[in-house]
N, C-alpha and C positions, 0 to 999 in steps of 0.2 A: 431590541433595536436592530434594524436591518443592517447587516454588514455587507457592503458591495463587493468585498474581496472574497467572500465565501459563497459556495454553492448552497442551494436549499438544503441538501443533505448534511453539509457541514454545519450549517446554522442549527439544524435539529440536534446534531451532536453537541454543539456548544451550549444549547439551551436544555440539554438533558431531556430530550423528547423522542429520541430515535429508538425504534423497536428492534433495529438490527444494526448495532454499531460495527459489526464485522463487515458490512457493506462499505464502510468509510475508512475504518482504522485497520492497522496491520499492513500486510504486503499486498500490493495490487499491481496488475500489469495493464497499461493503457497504450495508446498510440505512441506515446513518447518514451516508453520503456517501463521500468519498474519504479514504483513509488512506495515508500514506507512512510506511514502517517501515524502519529500518536497524538492523543489529547491528554495533556498533563497540566492541569490548572495551577499547580504549585511550583512549576518549573521555570527557571530563568534561562537555562540552556540544556540541550539534549544532544547526545551523540550515541552512535551504535558502538557497543562494546567491542564487537569483532571487526576491527578495522579503524575505529575512531572517527567514522564519517559523522559530520555535524548536521543535525536537522535544523532547518530554518523555520522560524516562527511565521505563520501566516498573519498578515497585519490585523491588529486589534482582536486577537483571539488567543486561545491556549492550544491551538492546533500547530503541530510541528511536522515538517515534511522533509524528506530527502529523496532525490531522484538520481538514478545511475544504474550501473551494472551490478546487480545483486547476486550474480551467479556464485560468488565465493562465500556468500553469507549462509550460515546454517538455516534450516527451516524455522527453527525457533531461536531467533537472535535475542540478545539482551540489549536493553537501553540503559545508559547511564545518564542521570539527570541531576542537576544542582538546584536546590530550592533557594528561597529568599534569604535563608540563614547561612547560605553557602555550604550546606551539608550535601554530600553526594549520596545518591541512591542508585542501586543497580538491580534490575529485575528483568526477567524474560517478558516479552510482550505477550499478554494473554490472547491478543487478537490474531495470533498465528495458528491457533489450534482449531481443528475441525469439530463439528458437533459430536458429542460423546454419548448421548442417550440414544438407544436404539429405537428405530421406528416401531418395532414390535412392542416394546415396553409402552410407548406412547399410545399405540393402538389399543392394547389391553386396558390401559388406564382410562381412555375415553369410553371404552365399552363397559367399564365397571367390573372387569374380570381380572384385575391384578391384585394378588394377595400379599405382595412384597414391595409395595411402592416406596417404602423407606430405603430400598436398595438403590434407587436412582434419584429420588427426591431428597431434599435436605442438603447437608454438607458431609462429604465423605472423602477420605484419603483416596487419591486416584493417581494413576500414572499414564502418561501419554508419550509415546515415542521415547521411553526411557526417562522422561522428565516427571518428577514427582510434584504433587501439589494437592489442591483441594478442588473438587468439583461441586459447584453449587447448583441447585435446581429448585424451582418453586412454581406452584400453580397459581396464576393470577390472570385469568382470561380477559378481564376488563381493564387491564393496565395498558397505558400508552408506552411506559418505560419502567423497567425494574433494574435496580442496581444493588450490588452487594456493598454494604458499607460496614466499617469496623475500625478497630484500633490500628489496622495496618494501612489505612488510606484516609485518615483524619475524618472519618465518618462523612466523607464527601461523595454524594450520589452521582457526581459527574464522572468519577474516575473509573469505576468498574461496572459499566452498564452491561446488562445481559442481553442475549439474543433470544427471541421467541421462536418456538419450534412449530411453525406452520399454524394450523388452527387448533392445536392441542391446548393452548393456553399455558403451556409449560415454558418457563424461561430457564436458560442454563448459562453457566460461565465456568470455565476451568481457569483457576488462578494458579500459575506454576509457582513452585517453591514456597507456597504458603502452608505452614505446618499447623499441627494440632495446638490447641490452647488459645488461639486468638478468638476474641469475641466479635460477633457480627450481627447484623440485622439486614432486612431487605427494605430498601427505600422504593416505594411504589407510587408512580404518578398515574392517576386515573385518567382514562382516555376521554371521559365525558365532561368533567368539570375542571380538570387540571389539578385537582387536590393532591397533595403529596403526603403519604403515610409512611410511618416507620414501624415495621413489624418484626417481631421475633419469628423464627423459622418454625412453621407448623410441624415439620418433620425433624426439628432439631433434637439431637440425642443427648445434649447436655446444655444446661442453662446456668446463668449467673445466680448467685444467692440473692434472694429478695432483700431490699426493694429494687435492686437492679434487674433488668428484664432482657438483657441481650442473650443470644444463643452463643455457644462455645463450640468451636471445631473439635470434634471428639477424637479420642484415641481409639482407633478402630482395630478390633481383632487381635489384641495382644493378651487378653486374659486366658489363662490356661485352666480350663474346667477340669475338675476331678470327680465328677458325679456320674460318669458313664454307667456304672452299675445301677444307680438309682433310676436313670432314664430308661434303661433296658427293662427293669422291673415294672416301671410305671406303664410302659407301652402295652403290657399284657396283663396288668393287674385286674383282678375281679373286684373292683371297688364296691360294687353293689352288695356284695356279701362279705365285706370286710369292715372292721370298726373304723369310724371316722369321728374324731373329737377335735373340735377346732377352737383355738385360743385367738380371739380377735384383739388386735393390738393397734394402738395409735403410737407410732414410734417416738413422737416428740414428747410424750407424757408418761410413758411406761416407767422409765427411769432416766435420770440425767447424771452428769458427772459432778465432781465435788464442787465445781464453781457454778453449778446450775445450768451448764450449757448442754446442748443436745449431744447424745452419744453418736459417734460415727457408726456407719453401717457395720463396720468390722467389729467394733466394740459391742454393739448391740447383738451381733451374731452370737458371740460367745456367751454373754450373760443371759440372753433370752433363750437360746437353745438349751443351755444347762437347766434352766428353770422349767421349760416346757417338757423336756424329757423326764425330769423328776416328777412332774405333776401328772404325766401320763397322757398328755395331748398328742395327737398324731399330726396335726397341722397348725401352722400359724397363718392367720388371715390378717394381712396388713390393710388398714384403712388407706385410702389412695395415696401413694407416694409418687404418682405422676406429678410433674412440676405444677405448682399453683402459686399465685401471687399473694394470697391472703391466708395467714395461719388459721384464723377462726373459721375458714370454710372447711377445715379438716381434710382438704384435698378433693372435696366433691365439686369444686369449681376449678377445673384444670385448664391450663394453657399449654402444657407440654405433654402431648400424648405419646411421646417416644422417649421422654427424659425422666429418669429417677430424680426426685427433688434433690437439689444441691444442699439442702439444710443438713443432710446427714452424710455428705461426701460425694464422691465421683461415681460415675456409672460402674467402674471396675470395683469400687467399694461395695456397691450393691450386688454385683455379681458374686463377690466373695460371700456376702450374707446368704444368698440363695444356695451357693455351693456348700457352705458350711452346714446349713440346715440339711441338705440332702445327704451329705456324708455322715450325718448323725441320725438319719432315718426320719427326718421331719419334713413334711410337705409344706409348700408355700403357696398360699392363695393371695390374690390381689383384688381389692375393690377397684372396679373399673367403671367409668361413667360415660357411656355413649349417648345419654339422653339429652344433655344440655351442656352449655359452656358459658363462661362469664363474658361481660361486655368490655373488659379491660382493653384500652386503646392499643396495646402492643400485641394483643392476641388475635383470635380468629374473627372477631366481630367486624363486619364490613371490610373484609381482608384486603380487597383491591379497590375499595371505595364503593363497592356494591354488596348487597347480601349474597354472599358466595357459599359459605358453609351453612348458613341459616336460611329460612324462608323469608321472602320479602314481606309477606302479609303477617303482621304481628299476631293475628288470630291463629296462625299456624307456627309462627317463628319465635314466640316469646312466652316464657313462663312468668306469669304475673306474680306468683307467690315468691319465687326465688330471684326475680329480676335477672334472669338468665335467658339465653337464646337457645332455640331448639334446632337441632340439625335437620337439614333437608334430606331425609332418608331416601328420597326418590332420585337424587342426583348421583350419577355414576361415580364421579370423582370423590364425592363425600363418602359414599359407601366404601370405596377403595381406601380412603383415609382411615376410617374406623376399623374395617376388617384388617388392614395392615397393622394398625396399632395393636389389636388383639393378638395377631400372629407374632408380632415383634416380641411382646412380653412373654408369650408362651414358648416361642421357638428360640429366640436369641437370648432372652434373659432366663430361660429354663423354669419359668413360673409353672406351677402345677394346675392352676385353674384360675378362672376369673369369676368373681361374684359381681354380676352385672347390676348396677344400681338403678333404682327407679324405673323398672320395666313397665309398671302400670302407667306411668306418665307418658310412655312411648306408645302404648297400645290404644289409648283413648284420646280422640280429638277434643273431647270436652273435659279432659282431666282438669279438675279444680277451676272450671270456667262456668260463668253464668250464661244464661240465655243471651244470644247475640254476640258472645265473645268467641265463638268457634264456628268453623266451617265444616259442614257434613262432607262425607266422602261421596264418590260419584253415584253411590246407590242410596244416598240419603241417610246413611248410618253414622254412628259415632266412632267406628273402628278406624284406626290409622293404618290403612292398607299398606302404604309404603313402609311403615315401621314394621309391620308384621312380616312382610317379605324380607326386609333387611335382617330381622332377628333370625329368621329361618336360614337365610344365606350365610350369616356369620357363623351360626352353629354348624352348618355343613362344612364350611371352609376350615374352621378350627379343628374339627374332628378328623378331617382328611389330612390336614397339614401336621397335626400334633397328636398322634395316637396316645390315648390314656389320660389326657388332660380333662378337667371338669369345667363345665359352664353352669353357673349357679345363678338362678334368677331371684332377685328381690322383687317379688310380684305379690301385691296385696289384695288382689281381687279374685273372683271366681272364673277368670279366663280359663277355658278348658285346655287340657293337654299341654300345659307349659313344659313339662318334663317328659314329653313323649316324642318319638322320632318324627322328623318332618315327613317321612314317607307314609305315615299313618295319619297325617294332618296336624301333628303337634308342632310346637315352636322349636323343638330340638334341643332344649336344655337338658342337662343331666339331673339337676336338682332344683328344687324350689323351696325358698324359705317359707315355713308354715306360719304366716303372720296371724291366721285365725286361731291356731292353737296357742300362740304366744299371748294374744290379746285376751282370749277367753280364760286361759289359765291364770294370768295375772289378775284379772278382774275377780275371779273366784278367790284367789289367795288373799286379796286385799280385804275381803269380807271378814268380819269378826267370826270366829269359829262357831259361835252360837247361832249365827244366821246362815251358815253354809248349807244346812239341810234344805234351805229354800232355793238354793242356786246349784243344786247337784248336777243338773243337766249341763251346766257350763263346763264342768270338769270332765264329763263323759262324752260330750258332743263330738270331739275330734275324731273319735273312732268311727263315726258315720262316713267320714271322707278320708281317713288316714291313708288309704292305699290308692286314691285316685291320682296321686302324683308321687314322685320320689321326693319325699319331704326332708328338709333339715329343720331342726327345732332350735330357733335362735333366741337367746337373751343377749341382745347386741347393745352397742353404744346408744342406739336410739331409745332404749328403755331407761337410760340413766342420765338424761340431759334435759335442758329446757324446762326446769322446774318439776320434772317427774320424780325427782328423788332417786336415791340409790335403791338397789334391789332390797337391801335390808330394811330401808325405811318404808318400803311398800307393805311390809309384813305387819300385821296387827299384833297387839299385845305388848307386854313389858319386854325388857331386853332379852331375857331368856326365851320367851315365847317367840319373839321376832326371829331370833337365830334358829329356833327349832322349826318354825314355819319355813324358813329359807332352806334349811337342810332337807325338809320334806319335799319342797318344790324341786330341788336338784335331784332327789331320788326319783321323783316322778319323771323328770326330763330324761334321765339316763336309763330308765327302764321302759319308757314309752317308745314305740317304733319311730325310727327316724334318726338321721345323723345329728350330731350335737354341736352347739356353738355357745361359748361363753365369752363375754367381753372381759377384758383385763380388769382386775380389781374386784369383780363379782365373786371370784373364787375364794376370797378371804373376807367377804362381806364388808367392803369399804362402807363407812357410815355416811359419807357425803356423796352427792352425785358427782359425776365425772367433771373435772375441770381441765380442759385441754391445755391451758397455759401453765399449769403446774405439773406435778407428778402424782402418781398414786399415793394414797395415804398408807405407806408401808409401815408406819409406826404403829398402826392398830394391831400388828402382829405381836406386839408386846403383851396383848391381853388374851387370856385363855380362850374366850369364846371365838375370837377371830382365828387363833391358832387352830382350834378345833374345826372350824369351817374349812380351812385350807386342807387339813388332814382328811376331812370327809370327802372333799372334791377329788383329792388325789386318790383316795381309796376307791371311790366309785368309778373314777376314770379307769383305774387298773382292773377293777372288776369287769367293766364293760369290755376292755381290750382282750380279756382272757376268757370271756364267757360267750361261746358261740350262740347260746340261746338268746343273748341280748343283741346280737348284730347279724346273724346269718340271714334272717328274713325280715329286714326292716321295711321293705316295700311290698309285703305280701301277707295276706291273711294267714298263711301257713305259719307265721312267726308270732301270732298273737291270738289270745282267746280270753274273753271275759270269764272269770269265775263268778263274780257277782258285781254288777254295776248299779244295783238298785237299793243299796242300804243307805239311802239319803238321811234317814233318821239319826243314824250314828256317824254319818259322813265318813264311811269306810269304802275303799275301793280294793277289789281283789282281782288279779288277772294273772294269766300265764304268759311267759315268753318262751318260745320254743325254737330249737335248732333242728338238727337231724336226730332221728331215733329217740333216745332217752335224754337228750339235751333239753332239760326243762327247768325253768325257774318259776317260783311262785312269788308274786309281789303283793304285799298288803300295805295299804296306806291308811293311817288313822289321822284324819284331818281335824280332830278336836283335841283339846288338852285332857280328855278323860281317858284313863287307862282302861283298856278292854281286856280283862283277864279271861282266859279260857275261851277265846273266840274261835269258833269252829269254821274251818275252811275246807271246801271240797277240793280234792286233788284227783288227777286222772290215773295215777299209777300206784300200785301197792309198793311199799318199801320205806326207805329212810329218806328223810328230808333234813338238811342241815342249814342252820342260819348262817349265811355267808356275809350278810351285811345288815347293819342296824344303825340308822341315822341317829338313834337316841343313845349311842354308846357314850360313856364318860370320856372316852378318847376324843370325841368330837364336841364335848361340852353338854352332852345330854344327861338324862337321869338314870340311864343304865337299866331301864326295864327291857327285858328281852327273854330269850329262850336258851341262853347259855351256849356252851360249845358242844353239848350232847346232841345225839340224833333224835329227831322227832319221828316216831313210828306211825305210819298211817293205820287207821282203823277201818275195818270193813263195814263202815257205816255210811250209807249213801247221803250225800249232802250237796246242796247247790247243783243238783243234776250231775254229780260226779259219783263214781262207784265207791270212792274212799274219801276219808277226811282226816284232818289233823287239827288238834287244838293248839293254839298259840296265844301268847300274851302280846297284845298290841300296845306298844309304848305311846305316850302322849305326843301329838303333833310329830309323827315320825313315820318312816317307812322301813319295812322289814323285807329282806330278800332271802328266800329259801331255795336251795339247790337240791334237785333230786339226786340221790347218791346210790340208787340201786335197791334191789330187794334185800331183805334181812339176811 
């Protein structure tokens, strides 16, 4: 309704439609002198604290004015106002402060070249002219008006309207005296249809515990890190020639407390690190702990790209987790999801009433399988958002690497789409060129900003040079999950041993491409969910044989070239597939076969960590050599793993339940070979067929194209590792 007592600008303030409230509110000078104006919809009376001057209400409005000589007033005066319950409130006027975000930051943001946008967007502790408070900033280019709302202003979008910074689409407001811990959101009015949205902060660094969805003003910069020695070593580490064994963890279901509640990050740090160190893993990989609204998404549908989920504590609690890992020599990797995001109303979807972070065309902007939205990788501000998120976790949270989820879905425009459901690129192809450029750009940025961290691609296709540098045409990742090896190996192991001779190529095929990428060998959570059964249940045979098969599979994994990854629970052969709403079936460790499986994984982990032949050249033919890959009739594999000089190990796998006594294997060097690992040991639950603790002396008998040979007994469904121990 038109108010004849107000100007057009004042009406826009009253109707919460003004893009620049600073033009109306605060202190202004006109022909009649100085005017101080405030908009306080819940006030019955208002006065200036410094001097007690009373502001008059403009008729039929919530606008209050005072005119007079303001020379004695401080630049940032305070207003005292009384509400309808006769309660007095006092606060500095936020509309007396100048813009705080630099033009240079806004320029880089618009150009898509800002790697630390979280340092000026979002909510952060800030000081202006000696006055402390919180600076809010958000990108919403299609908004008519944006306000900060929260528990400090009755969630009223009329009270703390923000100013837009030119054509950048960035809105900002400094609210003095507002401290950490308050909850807030942005109320956004779309300029095209007038629709009003309530959104969590895309750059928020702390969020409420679900089902609540507001952001929380964080406690900035008070955590005292103690991992400087770790970070210094990481920056110069030769990770390609070092062992890397990863334990993948879902924090909500690894263990819980006595009441069945989630462990806090700090509690998890101590129990998990102790376990991982004992088991011999070098890294923990956390399934996404970026804030997410739905537990059963496991974190892969995130809404808080800068916020550790509040399910397990505060951001400082999470910092403690990472710090404790580092102080105990354990690296921390994080699953990170730049491919897509959920449609939750409080999240990024149609953030300012328009497709902002996502493509407008659903053929480009929506994943039909997952009912999620795809980022617009060609938009500068979106690239900045994602690159800054990655840098935030690696730099500010000290994470050691990101496992980038669903890379294949980013690379291909027709990913999981039928004819007519996708749009070709400008050359008529299926490659998502904007996503390719983005992946290259983020890998360059991360490696420049965070020396020594790892970028790991979960990429399931034959896209070339995923883990090769961008300057030779690669995507720039450090490692790629070897999904082909995982699938072929599991399909082979699921065969009844009597049939394996007909599928021998599946178990040997990986060596045709093993060194085309820097591969990680994963048995991840994806293999033990959605009706796929547990790792143990995939194995054929009776109870003893299924355990023996699984021990052999792990022996193959840890002696095959490539870094290693095991999902929690698989190390002790959990019988049921993973259930994210419960905890692991730790009770199975009451049974000998499961105890044996965990001992076996622990021992082969430690063998891997201490044997240069098994890790020195995991990405190079120099570290691997077939002894015999053609004995399909007996389903036996023999190969060498090699380090420098005489660092040699001989691996023999018997993939049938038939004991092979006196099996002759060709070896490259004359001398002694000692059995250093046998997955059939009674200590692991096996039948204890093996070669004792004595030395095996080579014979000068050419075999398998080798000048020497040894005879060994191959246990049933088992792997044996021999180490060269020098000449007689």
